[in-house]
PQR file with spaces between the fields and no chain letter, atoms N, CA, C, O and H, PARSE charges and radii, in Angstrom:
ATOM       1  N    MET     1     -10.274    3.321   -7.393 -0.4000 1.5000
ATOM       2  CA   MET     1      -9.041    3.261   -6.852 -0.0000 2.0000
ATOM       3  C    MET     1      -8.682    4.429   -6.025  0.5500 1.7000
ATOM       4  O    MET     1      -8.900    5.542   -6.506 -0.5500 1.4000
ATOM       5  N    PRO     2      -8.147    4.328   -4.812 -0.5600 1.5000
ATOM       6  CA   PRO     2      -7.618    5.703   -4.155  0.2800 2.0000
ATOM       7  C    PRO     2      -6.196    6.108   -4.649  0.5500 1.7000
ATOM       8  O    PRO     2      -5.410    5.273   -5.097 -0.5500 1.4000
ATOM       9  N    GLU     3      -5.961    7.196   -4.561 -0.4000 1.5000
ATOM      10  CA   GLU     3      -4.728    7.547   -5.236 -0.0000 2.0000
ATOM      11  C    GLU     3      -3.361    6.953   -4.484  0.5500 1.7000
ATOM      12  O    GLU     3      -3.473    6.811   -3.266 -0.5500 1.4000
ATOM      13  H    GLU     3      -6.600    7.874   -4.197  0.4000 1.0000
ATOM      14  N    PRO     4      -2.327    6.660   -4.969 -0.5600 1.5000
ATOM      15  CA   PRO     4      -1.281    6.036   -4.006  0.2800 2.0000
ATOM      16  C    PRO     4      -0.523    7.231   -3.459  0.5500 1.7000
ATOM      17  O    PRO     4      -0.393    8.357   -3.939 -0.5500 1.4000
ATOM      18  N    LEU     5      -0.018    6.667   -2.250 -0.4000 1.5000
ATOM      19  CA   LEU     5       0.647    7.612   -1.514 -0.0000 2.0000
ATOM      20  C    LEU     5       2.009    7.694   -1.689  0.5500 1.7000
ATOM      21  O    LEU     5       2.555    6.715   -2.200 -0.5500 1.4000
ATOM      22  H    LEU     5      -0.123    5.752   -1.860  0.4000 1.0000
ATOM      23  N    PRO     6       2.762    8.759   -1.341 -0.5600 1.5000
ATOM      24  CA   PRO     6       4.194    8.871   -1.747  0.2800 2.0000
ATOM      25  C    PRO     6       5.154    7.926   -0.928  0.5500 1.7000
ATOM      26  O    PRO     6       5.014    7.297    0.121 -0.5500 1.4000
ATOM      27  N    THR     7       6.189    8.079   -1.829 -0.4000 1.5000
ATOM      28  CA   THR     7       7.723    7.427   -1.291 -0.0000 2.0000
ATOM      29  C    THR     7       8.537    8.460   -1.201  0.5500 1.7000
ATOM      30  O    THR     7       8.586    9.256   -2.139 -0.5500 1.4000
ATOM      31  H    THR     7       6.303    8.590   -2.681  0.4000 1.0000
ATOM      32  N    ILE     8       9.282    8.628   -0.121 -0.4000 1.5000
ATOM      33  CA   ILE     8      10.369    9.644    0.120 -0.0000 2.0000
ATOM      34  C    ILE     8      11.667    9.027    0.055  0.5500 1.7000
ATOM      35  O    ILE     8      11.828    8.086    0.832 -0.5500 1.4000
ATOM      36  H    ILE     8       9.242    7.982    0.641  0.4000 1.0000
ATOM      37  N    GLU     9      12.649    9.344   -0.708 -0.4000 1.5000
ATOM      38  CA   GLU     9      13.998    8.660   -0.531 -0.0000 2.0000
ATOM      39  C    GLU     9      15.095    9.923   -0.197  0.5500 1.7000
ATOM      40  O    GLU     9      15.011   11.013   -0.762 -0.5500 1.4000
ATOM      41  H    GLU     9      12.518   10.108   -1.339  0.4000 1.0000
ATOM      42  N    TYR    10      16.006    9.636    0.689 -0.4000 1.5000
ATOM      43  CA   TYR    10      16.921   10.832    0.942 -0.0000 2.0000
ATOM      44  C    TYR    10      18.311   10.230    1.598  0.5500 1.7000
ATOM      45  O    TYR    10      18.389    9.175    2.227 -0.5500 1.4000
ATOM      46  H    TYR    10      16.075    8.750    1.148  0.4000 1.0000
ATOM      47  N    VAL    11      19.074   10.875    1.392 -0.4000 1.5000
ATOM      48  CA   VAL    11      20.578   10.290    1.938 -0.0000 2.0000
ATOM      49  C    VAL    11      20.868   11.218    3.323  0.5500 1.7000
ATOM      50  O    VAL    11      21.222   12.377    3.105 -0.5500 1.4000
ATOM      51  H    VAL    11      19.011   11.732    0.880  0.4000 1.0000
ATOM      52  N    GLY    12      20.774   10.892    4.391 -0.4000 1.5000
ATOM      53  CA   GLY    12      21.271   11.499    5.559 -0.0000 2.0000
ATOM      54  C    GLY    12      22.781   11.999    5.477  0.5500 1.7000
ATOM      55  O    GLY    12      23.485   11.561    4.567 -0.5500 1.4000
ATOM      56  H    GLY    12      20.486    9.951    4.568  0.4000 1.0000
ATOM      57  N    GLU    13      23.320   12.938    6.435 -0.4000 1.5000
ATOM      58  CA   GLU    13      24.600   13.301    6.620 -0.0000 2.0000
ATOM      59  C    GLU    13      25.436   12.381    6.836  0.5500 1.7000
ATOM      60  O    GLU    13      26.606   12.556    6.496 -0.5500 1.4000
ATOM      61  H    GLU    13      22.748   13.293    7.175  0.4000 1.0000
ATOM      62  N    ASP    14      25.090   11.367    7.359 -0.4000 1.5000
ATOM      63  CA   ASP    14      25.990    9.923    7.557 -0.0000 2.0000
ATOM      64  C    ASP    14      26.354    9.142    6.413  0.5500 1.7000
ATOM      65  O    ASP    14      27.150    8.204    6.439 -0.5500 1.4000
ATOM      66  H    ASP    14      24.140   11.225    7.635  0.4000 1.0000
ATOM      67  N    GLY    15      25.528    9.714    5.059 -0.4000 1.5000
ATOM      68  CA   GLY    15      25.681    8.829    3.664 -0.0000 2.0000
ATOM      69  C    GLY    15      24.905    7.609    3.558  0.5500 1.7000
ATOM      70  O    GLY    15      25.073    6.823    2.626 -0.5500 1.4000
ATOM      71  H    GLY    15      24.881   10.476    5.038  0.4000 1.0000
ATOM      72  N    VAL    16      23.952    7.404    4.603 -0.4000 1.5000
ATOM      73  CA   VAL    16      22.983    6.233    4.442 -0.0000 2.0000
ATOM      74  C    VAL    16      21.682    6.780    3.761  0.5500 1.7000
ATOM      75  O    VAL    16      21.023    7.758    4.113 -0.5500 1.4000
ATOM      76  H    VAL    16      23.815    8.043    5.360  0.4000 1.0000
ATOM      77  N    ARG    17      21.467    5.961    2.744 -0.4000 1.5000
ATOM      78  CA   ARG    17      20.106    6.153    1.886 -0.0000 2.0000
ATOM      79  C    ARG    17      19.064    5.577    2.837  0.5500 1.7000
ATOM      80  O    ARG    17      19.401    4.650    3.574 -0.5500 1.4000
ATOM      81  H    ARG    17      22.002    5.167    2.459  0.4000 1.0000
ATOM      82  N    ARG    18      17.846    6.048    2.873 -0.4000 1.5000
ATOM      83  CA   ARG    18      16.802    5.697    3.713 -0.0000 2.0000
ATOM      84  C    ARG    18      15.514    6.156    2.933  0.5500 1.7000
ATOM      85  O    ARG    18      15.546    7.167    2.233 -0.5500 1.4000
ATOM      86  H    ARG    18      17.572    6.800    2.274  0.4000 1.0000
ATOM      87  N    GLU    19      14.512    5.480    3.055 -0.4000 1.5000
ATOM      88  CA   GLU    19      13.159    5.563    2.216 -0.0000 2.0000
ATOM      89  C    GLU    19      12.153    5.572    3.244  0.5500 1.7000
ATOM      90  O    GLU    19      12.272    4.945    4.297 -0.5500 1.4000
ATOM      91  H    GLU    19      14.485    4.658    3.624  0.4000 1.0000
ATOM      92  N    LEU    20      11.192    6.261    2.948 -0.4000 1.5000
ATOM      93  CA   LEU    20      10.032    6.698    3.928 -0.0000 2.0000
ATOM      94  C    LEU    20       9.024    6.233    2.790  0.5500 1.7000
ATOM      95  O    LEU    20       8.961    6.859    1.732 -0.5500 1.4000
ATOM      96  H    LEU    20      11.095    6.770    2.093  0.4000 1.0000
ATOM      97  N    ASP    21       8.279    5.176    3.025 -0.4000 1.5000
ATOM      98  CA   ASP    21       7.041    4.722    1.984 -0.0000 2.0000
ATOM      99  C    ASP    21       5.845    4.844    2.768  0.5500 1.7000
ATOM     100  O    ASP    21       5.619    4.092    3.716 -0.5500 1.4000
ATOM     101  H    ASP    21       8.329    4.668    3.885  0.4000 1.0000
ATOM     102  N    PHE    22       5.018    5.824    2.386 -0.4000 1.5000
ATOM     103  CA   PHE    22       3.661    5.823    2.885 -0.0000 2.0000
ATOM     104  C    PHE    22       2.646    4.971    2.065  0.5500 1.7000
ATOM     105  O    PHE    22       2.395    5.168    0.876 -0.5500 1.4000
ATOM     106  H    PHE    22       5.202    6.435    1.616  0.4000 1.0000
ATOM     107  N    GLN    23       2.008    3.855    2.962 -0.4000 1.5000
ATOM     108  CA   GLN    23       1.202    2.991    2.257 -0.0000 2.0000
ATOM     109  C    GLN    23      -0.362    3.007    2.812  0.5500 1.7000
ATOM     110  O    GLN    23      -0.626    3.446    3.931 -0.5500 1.4000
ATOM     111  H    GLN    23       2.211    3.695    3.928  0.4000 1.0000
ATOM     112  N    ARG    24      -1.141    2.602    2.114 -0.4000 1.5000
ATOM     113  CA   ARG    24      -2.269    2.363    2.670 -0.0000 2.0000
ATOM     114  C    ARG    24      -2.458    0.975    3.455  0.5500 1.7000
ATOM     115  O    ARG    24      -1.969   -0.085    3.065 -0.5500 1.4000
ATOM     116  H    ARG    24      -0.926    2.246    1.205  0.4000 1.0000
ATOM     117  N    ALA    25      -3.221    1.121    4.595 -0.4000 1.5000
ATOM     118  CA   ALA    25      -3.325   -0.165    5.192 -0.0000 2.0000
ATOM     119  C    ALA    25      -4.266   -1.143    4.485  0.5500 1.7000
ATOM     120  O    ALA    25      -5.419   -0.890    4.137 -0.5500 1.4000
ATOM     121  H    ALA    25      -3.619    1.982    4.912  0.4000 1.0000
ATOM     122  N    PRO    26      -3.589   -2.333    4.318 -0.5600 1.5000
ATOM     123  CA   PRO    26      -4.342   -3.234    3.373  0.2800 2.0000
ATOM     124  C    PRO    26      -5.851   -3.497    3.513  0.5500 1.7000
ATOM     125  O    PRO    26      -6.591   -3.679    2.547 -0.5500 1.4000
ATOM     126  N    HIS    27      -6.280   -3.500    4.917 -0.4000 1.5000
ATOM     127  CA   HIS    27      -7.801   -3.843    5.058 -0.0000 2.0000
ATOM     128  C    HIS    27      -8.613   -2.529    5.715  0.5500 1.7000
ATOM     129  O    HIS    27      -9.779   -2.543    6.108 -0.5500 1.4000
ATOM     130  H    HIS    27      -5.679   -3.352    5.703  0.4000 1.0000
ATOM     131  N    ALA    28      -7.826   -1.561    5.728 -0.4000 1.5000
ATOM     132  CA   ALA    28      -8.476   -0.429    6.009 -0.0000 2.0000
ATOM     133  C    ALA    28      -7.759    1.087    5.280  0.5500 1.7000
ATOM     134  O    ALA    28      -7.184    2.016    5.847 -0.5500 1.4000
ATOM     135  H    ALA    28      -6.878   -1.550    5.408  0.4000 1.0000
ATOM     136  N    PRO    29      -8.053    0.887    3.904 -0.5600 1.5000
ATOM     137  CA   PRO    29      -7.577    2.035    3.152  0.2800 2.0000
ATOM     138  C    PRO    29      -7.672    3.435    3.449  0.5500 1.7000
ATOM     139  O    PRO    29      -7.026    4.248    2.788 -0.5500 1.4000
ATOM     140  N    TRP    30      -8.456    3.796    4.428 -0.4000 1.5000
ATOM     141  CA   TRP    30      -8.462    5.231    5.127 -0.0000 2.0000
ATOM     142  C    TRP    30      -7.612    5.444    6.150  0.5500 1.7000
ATOM     143  O    TRP    30      -7.676    6.464    6.837 -0.5500 1.4000
ATOM     144  H    TRP    30      -8.981    3.136    4.965  0.4000 1.0000
ATOM     145  N    ARG    31      -6.625    4.375    6.364 -0.4000 1.5000
ATOM     146  CA   ARG    31      -5.581    4.472    7.509 -0.0000 2.0000
ATOM     147  C    ARG    31      -4.139    4.361    6.530  0.5500 1.7000
ATOM     148  O    ARG    31      -4.085    3.744    5.466 -0.5500 1.4000
ATOM     149  H    ARG    31      -6.573    3.547    5.806  0.4000 1.0000
ATOM     150  N    ALA    32      -3.219    4.970    7.047 -0.4000 1.5000
ATOM     151  CA   ALA    32      -1.994    4.988    6.405 -0.0000 2.0000
ATOM     152  C    ALA    32      -0.790    4.385    7.311  0.5500 1.7000
ATOM     153  O    ALA    32      -0.607    4.685    8.491 -0.5500 1.4000
ATOM     154  H    ALA    32      -3.263    5.470    7.911  0.4000 1.0000
ATOM     155  N    LEU    33      -0.152    3.654    6.697 -0.4000 1.5000
ATOM     156  CA   LEU    33       1.215    3.008    7.312 -0.0000 2.0000
ATOM     157  C    LEU    33       2.541    3.873    6.939  0.5500 1.7000
ATOM     158  O    LEU    33       2.611    4.424    5.841 -0.5500 1.4000
ATOM     159  H    LEU    33      -0.300    3.411    5.739  0.4000 1.0000
ATOM     160  N    LEU    34       3.365    3.952    7.688 -0.4000 1.5000
ATOM     161  CA   LEU    34       4.863    4.475    7.272 -0.0000 2.0000
ATOM     162  C    LEU    34       5.650    3.341    7.702  0.5500 1.7000
ATOM     163  O    LEU    34       5.763    2.915    8.851 -0.5500 1.4000
ATOM     164  H    LEU    34       3.309    3.504    8.580  0.4000 1.0000
ATOM     165  N    VAL    35       6.303    2.805    6.399 -0.4000 1.5000
ATOM     166  CA   VAL    35       7.304    1.636    6.354 -0.0000 2.0000
ATOM     167  C    VAL    35       8.739    2.419    5.992  0.5500 1.7000
ATOM     168  O    VAL    35       9.021    3.011    4.950 -0.5500 1.4000
ATOM     169  H    VAL    35       6.212    3.151    5.466  0.4000 1.0000
ATOM     170  N    GLU    36       9.459    2.252    7.052 -0.4000 1.5000
ATOM     171  CA   GLU    36      10.960    2.666    6.900 -0.0000 2.0000
ATOM     172  C    GLU    36      11.983    1.589    6.660  0.5500 1.7000
ATOM     173  O    GLU    36      12.074    0.543    7.303 -0.5500 1.4000
ATOM     174  H    GLU    36       9.231    1.771    7.898  0.4000 1.0000
ATOM     175  N    SER    37      12.883    2.041    5.472 -0.4000 1.5000
ATOM     176  CA   SER    37      13.904    1.223    5.334 -0.0000 2.0000
ATOM     177  C    SER    37      15.107    1.827    5.090  0.5500 1.7000
ATOM     178  O    SER    37      15.050    2.977    4.654 -0.5500 1.4000
ATOM     179  H    SER    37      12.810    2.890    4.950  0.4000 1.0000
ATOM     180  N    GLU    38      16.342    1.261    5.290 -0.4000 1.5000
ATOM     181  CA   GLU    38      17.534    2.028    4.899 -0.0000 2.0000
ATOM     182  C    GLU    38      18.554    0.936    4.197  0.5500 1.7000
ATOM     183  O    GLU    38      18.560   -0.291    4.300 -0.5500 1.4000
ATOM     184  H    GLU    38      16.388    0.327    5.644  0.4000 1.0000
ATOM     185  N    GLU    39      19.340    1.741    3.510 -0.4000 1.5000
ATOM     186  CA   GLU    39      20.279    0.982    2.569 -0.0000 2.0000
ATOM     187  C    GLU    39      21.412    0.133    3.420  0.5500 1.7000
ATOM     188  O    GLU    39      21.801    0.630    4.477 -0.5500 1.4000
ATOM     189  H    GLU    39      19.335    2.737    3.426  0.4000 1.0000
ATOM     190  N    THR    40      21.761   -0.689    3.140 -0.4000 1.5000
ATOM     191  CA   THR    40      22.928   -1.782    3.594 -0.0000 2.0000
ATOM     192  C    THR    40      23.550   -2.359    2.671  0.5500 1.7000
ATOM     193  O    THR    40      23.075   -2.301    1.537 -0.5500 1.4000
ATOM     194  H    THR    40      21.444   -1.093    2.281  0.4000 1.0000
ATOM     195  N    ASP    41      24.773   -3.067    2.908 -0.4000 1.5000
ATOM     196  CA   ASP    41      25.649   -3.572    1.815 -0.0000 2.0000
ATOM     197  C    ASP    41      25.047   -4.667    0.840  0.5500 1.7000
ATOM     198  O    ASP    41      25.576   -5.093   -0.187 -0.5500 1.4000
ATOM     199  H    ASP    41      25.159   -3.115    3.829  0.4000 1.0000
ATOM     200  N    GLY    42      23.848   -5.022    1.373 -0.4000 1.5000
ATOM     201  CA   GLY    42      22.948   -6.170    0.804 -0.0000 2.0000
ATOM     202  C    GLY    42      21.831   -5.500   -0.015  0.5500 1.7000
ATOM     203  O    GLY    42      21.125   -6.183   -0.758 -0.5500 1.4000
ATOM     204  H    GLY    42      23.418   -4.675    2.207  0.4000 1.0000
ATOM     205  N    GLY    43      21.684   -4.353    0.094 -0.4000 1.5000
ATOM     206  CA   GLY    43      20.351   -3.731   -0.393 -0.0000 2.0000
ATOM     207  C    GLY    43      19.659   -3.068    0.586  0.5500 1.7000
ATOM     208  O    GLY    43      20.335   -2.685    1.541 -0.5500 1.4000
ATOM     209  H    GLY    43      22.257   -3.798    0.697  0.4000 1.0000
ATOM     210  N    MET    44      18.306   -2.798    0.594 -0.4000 1.5000
ATOM     211  CA   MET    44      17.466   -2.218    1.362 -0.0000 2.0000
ATOM     212  C    MET    44      17.067   -2.998    2.529  0.5500 1.7000
ATOM     213  O    MET    44      16.844   -4.193    2.337 -0.5500 1.4000
ATOM     214  H    MET    44      17.757   -3.108   -0.183  0.4000 1.0000
ATOM     215  N    ARG    45      16.927   -2.473    3.829 -0.4000 1.5000
ATOM     216  CA   ARG    45      16.644   -3.158    5.217 -0.0000 2.0000
ATOM     217  C    ARG    45      15.451   -2.693    5.484  0.5500 1.7000
ATOM     218  O    ARG    45      15.301   -1.495    5.246 -0.5500 1.4000
ATOM     219  H    ARG    45      17.108   -1.502    3.985  0.4000 1.0000
ATOM     220  N    HIS    46      14.479   -3.316    5.939 -0.4000 1.5000
ATOM     221  CA   HIS    46      13.307   -2.911    6.758 -0.0000 2.0000
ATOM     222  C    HIS    46      13.775   -2.508    8.079  0.5500 1.7000
ATOM     223  O    HIS    46      14.411   -3.294    8.780 -0.5500 1.4000
ATOM     224  H    HIS    46      14.601   -4.290    6.132  0.4000 1.0000
ATOM     225  N    VAL    47      13.472   -1.236    8.483 -0.4000 1.5000
ATOM     226  CA   VAL    47      13.638   -0.503    9.831 -0.0000 2.0000
ATOM     227  C    VAL    47      12.401   -0.811   10.653  0.5500 1.7000
ATOM     228  O    VAL    47      12.469   -1.486   11.680 -0.5500 1.4000
ATOM     229  H    VAL    47      12.954   -0.597    7.914  0.4000 1.0000
ATOM     230  N    GLY    48      11.416   -0.370   10.242 -0.4000 1.5000
ATOM     231  CA   GLY    48       9.954   -0.372   11.033 -0.0000 2.0000
ATOM     232  C    GLY    48       8.845   -0.130   10.249  0.5500 1.7000
ATOM     233  O    GLY    48       8.945    0.155    9.056 -0.5500 1.4000
ATOM     234  H    GLY    48      11.361    0.178    9.408  0.4000 1.0000
ATOM     235  N    THR    49       7.626   -0.237   10.929 -0.4000 1.5000
ATOM     236  CA   THR    49       6.493    0.223   10.303 -0.0000 2.0000
ATOM     237  C    THR    49       5.507    0.845   11.317  0.5500 1.7000
ATOM     238  O    THR    49       5.303    0.264   12.383 -0.5500 1.4000
ATOM     239  H    THR    49       7.544   -0.468   11.898  0.4000 1.0000
ATOM     240  N    GLU    50       4.951    1.893   11.049 -0.4000 1.5000
ATOM     241  CA   GLU    50       4.234    2.672   12.100 -0.0000 2.0000
ATOM     242  C    GLU    50       2.591    2.968   11.392  0.5500 1.7000
ATOM     243  O    GLU    50       2.381    3.241   10.210 -0.5500 1.4000
ATOM     244  H    GLU    50       5.117    2.365   10.183  0.4000 1.0000
ATOM     245  N    GLN    51       1.817    2.860   12.202 -0.4000 1.5000
ATOM     246  CA   GLN    51       0.217    3.175   11.733 -0.0000 2.0000
ATOM     247  C    GLN    51       0.259    4.677   12.211  0.5500 1.7000
ATOM     248  O    GLN    51       0.586    5.041   13.340 -0.5500 1.4000
ATOM     249  H    GLN    51       1.987    2.638   13.162  0.4000 1.0000
ATOM     250  N    LEU    52      -0.053    5.337   11.362 -0.4000 1.5000
ATOM     251  CA   LEU    52      -0.199    6.782   11.263 -0.0000 2.0000
ATOM     252  C    LEU    52      -1.652    7.165   11.662  0.5500 1.7000
ATOM     253  O    LEU    52      -2.607    6.458   11.340 -0.5500 1.4000
ATOM     254  H    LEU    52      -0.319    5.041   10.444  0.4000 1.0000
ATOM     255  N    ARG    53      -1.763    8.185   12.297 -0.4000 1.5000
ATOM     256  CA   ARG    53      -3.179    8.618   12.755 -0.0000 2.0000
ATOM     257  C    ARG    53      -3.721    9.653   11.784  0.5500 1.7000
ATOM     258  O    ARG    53      -4.930    9.808   11.614 -0.5500 1.4000
ATOM     259  H    ARG    53      -0.987    8.759   12.558  0.4000 1.0000
ATOM     260  N    GLU    54      -2.873   10.292   11.211 -0.4000 1.5000
ATOM     261  CA   GLU    54      -3.085   11.260   10.206 -0.0000 2.0000
ATOM     262  C    GLU    54      -1.955   11.460    9.279  0.5500 1.7000
ATOM     263  O    GLU    54      -0.822   11.492    9.758 -0.5500 1.4000
ATOM     264  H    GLU    54      -1.891   10.166   11.349  0.4000 1.0000
ATOM     265  N    LEU    55      -2.165   11.628    7.730 -0.4000 1.5000
ATOM     266  CA   LEU    55      -1.070   11.935    6.925 -0.0000 2.0000
ATOM     267  C    LEU    55      -1.594   13.109    6.189  0.5500 1.7000
ATOM     268  O    LEU    55      -2.679   13.055    5.610 -0.5500 1.4000
ATOM     269  H    LEU    55      -3.086   11.603    7.340  0.4000 1.0000
ATOM     270  N    ARG    56      -0.806   14.234    6.198 -0.4000 1.5000
ATOM     271  CA   ARG    56      -1.201   15.410    5.408 -0.0000 2.0000
ATOM     272  C    ARG    56       0.081   15.585    4.438  0.5500 1.7000
ATOM     273  O    ARG    56       1.233   15.308    4.773 -0.5500 1.4000
ATOM     274  H    ARG    56       0.075   14.278    6.668  0.4000 1.0000
ATOM     275  N    ILE    57      -0.283   16.052    3.278 -0.4000 1.5000
ATOM     276  CA   ILE    57       0.685   16.393    2.363 -0.0000 2.0000
ATOM     277  C    ILE    57       0.598   17.560    1.865  0.5500 1.7000
ATOM     278  O    ILE    57      -0.427   17.625    1.186 -0.5500 1.4000
ATOM     279  H    ILE    57      -1.219   16.276    3.006  0.4000 1.0000
ATOM     280  N    ASP    58       1.170   18.515    1.868 -0.4000 1.5000
ATOM     281  CA   ASP    58       1.240   19.946    1.374 -0.0000 2.0000
ATOM     282  C    ASP    58      -0.294   20.481    2.045  0.5500 1.7000
ATOM     283  O    ASP    58      -1.081   21.130    1.356 -0.5500 1.4000
ATOM     284  H    ASP    58       2.003   18.462    2.419  0.4000 1.0000
ATOM     285  N    GLY    59      -0.553   20.150    3.326 -0.4000 1.5000
ATOM     286  CA   GLY    59      -1.416   20.483    4.147 -0.0000 2.0000
ATOM     287  C    GLY    59      -2.926   20.076    3.874  0.5500 1.7000
ATOM     288  O    GLY    59      -3.929   20.510    4.441 -0.5500 1.4000
ATOM     289  H    GLY    59       0.086   19.623    3.886  0.4000 1.0000
ATOM     290  N    GLU    60      -2.825   19.060    2.782 -0.4000 1.5000
ATOM     291  CA   GLU    60      -4.268   18.231    2.433 -0.0000 2.0000
ATOM     292  C    GLU    60      -4.040   16.779    3.028  0.5500 1.7000
ATOM     293  O    GLU    60      -3.047   16.057    2.926 -0.5500 1.4000
ATOM     294  H    GLU    60      -2.011   18.709    2.321  0.4000 1.0000
ATOM     295  N    ALA    61      -5.343   16.540    3.733 -0.4000 1.5000
ATOM     296  CA   ALA    61      -5.174   15.054    4.117 -0.0000 2.0000
ATOM     297  C    ALA    61      -5.347   14.202    2.931  0.5500 1.7000
ATOM     298  O    ALA    61      -6.083   14.453    1.976 -0.5500 1.4000
ATOM     299  H    ALA    61      -6.149   17.126    3.816  0.4000 1.0000
ATOM     300  N    ARG    62      -4.552   13.108    3.094 -0.4000 1.5000
ATOM     301  CA   ARG    62      -4.457   12.198    1.702 -0.0000 2.0000
ATOM     302  C    ARG    62      -4.780   10.780    2.138  0.5500 1.7000
ATOM     303  O    ARG    62      -4.687    9.910    1.272 -0.5500 1.4000
ATOM     304  H    ARG    62      -3.955   12.904    3.870  0.4000 1.0000
ATOM     305  N    THR    63      -5.174   10.407    3.449 -0.4000 1.5000
ATOM     306  CA   THR    63      -5.553    9.003    3.384 -0.0000 2.0000
ATOM     307  C    THR    63      -6.842    8.690    3.177  0.5500 1.7000
ATOM     308  O    THR    63      -7.091    7.502    2.971 -0.5500 1.4000
ATOM     309  H    THR    63      -5.249   11.114    4.153  0.4000 1.0000
ATOM     310  N    ALA    64      -7.880    9.608    3.183 -0.4000 1.5000
ATOM     311  CA   ALA    64      -9.264    9.489    3.176 -0.0000 2.0000
ATOM     312  C    ALA    64      -9.698    8.915    1.751  0.5500 1.7000
ATOM     313  O    ALA    64      -9.367    9.406    0.672 -0.5500 1.4000
ATOM     314  H    ALA    64      -7.678   10.573    3.350  0.4000 1.0000
ATOM     315  N    VAL    65     -10.409    7.912    1.918 -0.4000 1.5000
ATOM     316  CA   VAL    65     -11.185    7.217    0.626 -0.0000 2.0000
ATOM     317  C    VAL    65     -12.583    7.183    0.785  0.5500 1.7000
ATOM     318  O    VAL    65     -13.070    7.281    1.912 -0.5500 1.4000
ATOM     319  H    VAL    65     -10.677    7.513    2.794  0.4000 1.0000
ATOM     320  N    SER    66     -13.286    7.054   -0.228 -0.4000 1.5000
ATOM     321  CA   SER    66     -14.978    7.050   -0.145 -0.0000 2.0000
ATOM     322  C    SER    66     -15.238    5.725    0.258  0.5500 1.7000
ATOM     323  O    SER    66     -14.510    4.740    0.128 -0.5500 1.4000
ATOM     324  H    SER    66     -12.890    6.974   -1.143  0.4000 1.0000
ATOM     325  N    LEU    67     -16.520    5.824    0.835 -0.4000 1.5000
ATOM     326  CA   LEU    67     -17.047    4.267    1.147 -0.0000 2.0000
ATOM     327  C    LEU    67     -17.131    3.520   -0.024  0.5500 1.7000
ATOM     328  O    LEU    67     -16.872    2.317   -0.018 -0.5500 1.4000
ATOM     329  H    LEU    67     -17.111    6.624    0.941  0.4000 1.0000
ATOM     330  N    VAL    68     -17.503    4.183   -1.132 -0.4000 1.5000
ATOM     331  CA   VAL    68     -17.641    3.183   -2.388 -0.0000 2.0000
ATOM     332  C    VAL    68     -16.247    2.590   -2.805  0.5500 1.7000
ATOM     333  O    VAL    68     -16.052    1.431   -3.170 -0.5500 1.4000
ATOM     334  H    VAL    68     -17.713    5.160   -1.136  0.4000 1.0000
ATOM     335  N    GLU    69     -15.489    3.398   -2.709 -0.4000 1.5000
ATOM     336  CA   GLU    69     -13.919    2.838   -2.948 -0.0000 2.0000
ATOM     337  C    GLU    69     -13.500    1.681   -1.998  0.5500 1.7000
ATOM     338  O    GLU    69     -12.782    0.786   -2.443 -0.5500 1.4000
ATOM     339  H    GLU    69     -15.646    4.340   -2.412  0.4000 1.0000
ATOM     340  N    THR    70     -13.857    1.667   -0.903 -0.4000 1.5000
ATOM     341  CA   THR    70     -13.767    0.818    0.139 -0.0000 2.0000
ATOM     342  C    THR    70     -14.275   -0.321   -0.200  0.5500 1.7000
ATOM     343  O    THR    70     -13.568   -1.316   -0.358 -0.5500 1.4000
ATOM     344  H    THR    70     -14.441    2.394   -0.541  0.4000 1.0000
ATOM     345  N    LEU    71     -15.504   -0.322   -0.349 -0.4000 1.5000
ATOM     346  CA   LEU    71     -16.384   -1.526   -0.672 -0.0000 2.0000
ATOM     347  C    LEU    71     -16.027   -2.282   -1.876  0.5500 1.7000
ATOM     348  O    LEU    71     -16.095   -3.511   -1.874 -0.5500 1.4000
ATOM     349  H    LEU    71     -16.078    0.486   -0.220  0.4000 1.0000
ATOM     350  N    GLU    72     -15.606   -1.542   -3.020 -0.4000 1.5000
ATOM     351  CA   GLU    72     -15.315   -1.952   -4.383 -0.0000 2.0000
ATOM     352  C    GLU    72     -13.992   -2.841   -4.434  0.5500 1.7000
ATOM     353  O    GLU    72     -13.757   -3.673   -5.310 -0.5500 1.4000
ATOM     354  H    GLU    72     -15.550   -0.544   -3.022  0.4000 1.0000
ATOM     355  N    GLY    73     -13.242   -2.560   -3.452 -0.4000 1.5000
ATOM     356  CA   GLY    73     -11.793   -3.142   -3.347 -0.0000 2.0000
ATOM     357  C    GLY    73     -10.963   -2.881   -4.668  0.5500 1.7000
ATOM     358  O    GLY    73     -11.299   -2.094   -5.553 -0.5500 1.4000
ATOM     359  H    GLY    73     -13.433   -1.884   -2.740  0.4000 1.0000
ATOM     360  N    PRO    74      -9.855   -3.645   -4.660 -0.5600 1.5000
ATOM     361  CA   PRO    74      -9.069   -3.352   -5.930  0.2800 2.0000
ATOM     362  C    PRO    74      -9.285   -3.804   -7.320  0.5500 1.7000
ATOM     363  O    PRO    74      -8.517   -3.443   -8.212 -0.5500 1.4000
């Protein structure tokens, strides 16, 4: 099973809590998705999703998975 990707939460200068959730694409785990949410009165609200071309964390590519992991599935 590939290593999970990080979620980053922060509060901006405007006082709004936001979340950047990096996820593996369900049918292409070698691709990453960025799911953005922000806090509203009723909880977290989805802002948008973007497919990423590349994701590096501390200079290391993080979305690559082996062919074996891809074929084995969850």
